[in-house]
N, C-alpha and C positions, 0 to 999 in steps of 0.2 A: 427859802423853803423851810418847812417845819419838819422836825424829826418826829416820827410816830413810834409807838411801842412795837408795832408790826415791823417797821423798818429796822428798828434796833434789834429785834429778835432774829430777823432774816440775816443781818450781818453777823450776829453772834454765832449762828450755826454754819456760816460759810467756812470752808477750810482755807487756811493759809496756803496750803499746797496747791489748791485749785487756782489761786490768784497769782502766785509767785511766777509761773512761766510767762504770764502776761506782763508783769512788772519787768522781768528780765528781757523780754523781746523788745519792748520799747526802749529800755535803757541801752541795750546793745546797738540798736538802730541809731541812737543819738550819741554813740561813742563813749558811753559810760560802762563801767565794769561791775562785775559781781562783787569784787572786793570793796568798791566804793559803796555799793548798796548795802553790803553787810556792815560796813563801818557806820553808816547812817542808822541801820537797825540797831546796832549795838549801842550807839549814842542814845537812842530813844528808849530801848527796852533793857539794856544790860546783857543781852544775849550775844555770846560769841559765835564764831562760825560753827563750832561743834553743836551747840544748842540749836542754832537755826536749822542745821541739817537734821537733827533729831526731831524737831517739830514738823519739818517737811515729811519725814518718813512716817511719823505717827499720824499724819493727816490731822493735826491739831486744828480745832475750830479757832476763830478769832477770839471767842470768849476765853478759851483755855490759853491761847497765845498771850493775851493781855492780863489774864488773871494771875499768871505766874511771873510777869515782867516786873522789873524794878524801874518804873518810869523815871526818866531823867527829871530832876527837879526844875530844869529850865524848859520843860515841855510846854508850860503855860505861855511861853513866848511865841509859840507857833500860832500865827494868826492869818486871817485871810479867808478867801473863798475857795472851796474845792468841791467839785461835783454839785455845785449850786447851794452849798451850805456854808454859812459864815461860821468858822470853827469856834470863835470866841462866844458866839450866841447859842451854841448847843447847850441845852439845859443839863444841870448836874445829874438829873435822873437818867440821862442817856450817856453816861460817862463812857461806856464801852464804845458807843458810836463815835464820840469825840476822839477817843484814842485811835480808832481806825482811820478817822479823817486826818489825825496828826501824821500817821504813817503815809497816807495818800499824799498829803501836802509835801512832806519831805521827799518822797519818791518823785513827785511832779517837779519839784525844784531841781532835783538831781538830773532828771531827764531833760530839763530845759537848759542845763549847762551852768547852773549856779555853783559857785565854789563851795567846797565842803565846809570851809571855815564859817561861811555865812549860813549854811544849812543847819549846822550843829550850833545852835544859838547859845549865847552866853549873856548873863546879866550885865548891863552897863554899869561901870563903877563910878 
């Protein structure tokens, strides 16, 4: 699938708070915890629990969410297909959309039972 400017804009205006309960519902059904999810978010964005809570309360859009994040230098290692999009093929002009798909991919791996050490990627030495 190809990312369009319209799709990118739509995702940019969605609020993190509107999606978060859906993330948590699936994770809890699969035996994963809020703490594990927050650990994954912190790895990707640098946001601690307090900052995540603040963003939820402020109803921050995904644009704001990622604008202020310190993306992990190993985020480029997140590859594969999520929601019909191959992450590594998303063009640079849709960087925000790629970052949202990074979060979705990590969340999906967590929900499927992947170990945290594998989810939080590291460069091979």
